C-alpha positions as CSV (number, residue, x, y, z in Angstrom):
1,M,12.2,-52.5,63.5
2,K,9.5,-55.1,62.0
3,P,10.4,-57.4,58.6
4,E,7.9,-55.7,57.2
5,D,9.7,-52.2,57.6
6,K,13.1,-53.2,56.4
7,P,14.1,-51.8,52.7
8,D,14.0,-54.6,50.1
9,N,16.9,-54.8,48.4
10,R,16.6,-57.1,45.9
11,G,15.9,-54.6,43.3
12,P,12.9,-54.7,40.6
13,E,11.9,-57.9,39.3
14,K,11.5,-56.4,35.7
15,V,12.8,-53.3,34.1
16,T,11.8,-51.8,30.9
17,I,14.3,-51.7,28.1
18,T,13.5,-50.2,24.5
19,I,14.1,-52.4,21.2
20,N,13.6,-50.4,17.6
21,N,11.0,-47.7,19.4
22,T,9.1,-50.4,21.6
23,P,9.1,-50.7,25.2
24,Y,9.4,-54.6,26.6
25,E,9.7,-55.6,30.2
26,V,12.7,-58.2,31.4
27,R,14.8,-59.3,34.2
28,P,17.4,-57.0,35.3
29,G,20.9,-58.9,35.1
30,I,23.7,-60.1,32.3
31,H,21.5,-61.3,29.1
32,P,23.5,-62.4,25.9
33,V,22.9,-60.3,22.8
34,A,21.9,-63.2,20.9
35,Q,19.1,-63.5,23.7
36,I,17.8,-59.9,23.4
37,K,17.2,-60.0,19.9
38,T,14.9,-62.9,21.0
39,I,12.8,-60.9,23.0
40,P,10.6,-58.6,20.5
41,N,7.5,-60.4,18.5
42,P,8.7,-61.2,15.7
43,N,12.2,-61.9,16.9
44,I,15.2,-59.9,15.4
45,P,16.9,-61.9,12.6
46,Q,20.1,-63.5,14.3
47,S,21.9,-62.4,11.0
48,D,20.7,-58.5,12.3
49,V,23.1,-56.3,13.8
50,L,21.9,-55.2,17.3
51,C,23.1,-51.8,18.5
52,Q,22.8,-49.8,22.0
53,L,22.5,-46.3,22.3
54,V,24.9,-44.7,24.5
55,G,24.7,-41.1,24.7
56,T,23.9,-40.2,21.4
57,E,25.6,-42.5,19.8
58,L,24.6,-46.5,18.4
59,K,27.1,-48.9,19.2
60,P,26.9,-52.3,17.4
61,L,27.1,-55.1,20.0
62,D,29.0,-58.2,19.2
63,H,26.3,-61.1,18.4
64,N,28.3,-63.3,21.4
65,A,28.9,-60.7,24.0
66,R,26.6,-60.5,27.0
67,I,25.4,-57.2,28.4
68,D,24.1,-55.9,32.1
69,I,20.5,-54.9,32.0
70,K,19.6,-52.8,34.9
71,G,16.3,-50.7,33.0
72,G,16.3,-47.8,30.6
73,E,18.8,-49.6,27.7
74,V,17.8,-48.6,24.2
75,F,18.2,-50.6,21.4
76,A,17.8,-50.8,17.4
77,S,18.6,-53.4,15.1
78,H,19.5,-53.4,11.4
79,C,20.5,-55.7,8.1
80,P,24.4,-56.2,8.4
81,S,25.9,-53.1,6.1
82,G,28.6,-54.2,3.1
83,G,28.9,-58.1,2.3
84,A,29.2,-59.8,-1.1
85,S,27.7,-58.2,-3.9
């Protein structure tokens, strides 16, 4: 087998994720949630909550968490609810 015939096991250099209904290309791998908020232009305010669509449910992500991006993930942001009046 020639080197050029070997399968490439590195995976894709970029994958597509969706944030607030807009697709973005990012590198796959572990990303901090805070970093994902900086991908859209304009950036998502760091005080907003970022949620991930899992099945049919939006699950809020902790701002300090890290997430494994594989491609196809869908995210939505919103202002935090509640708070002082």
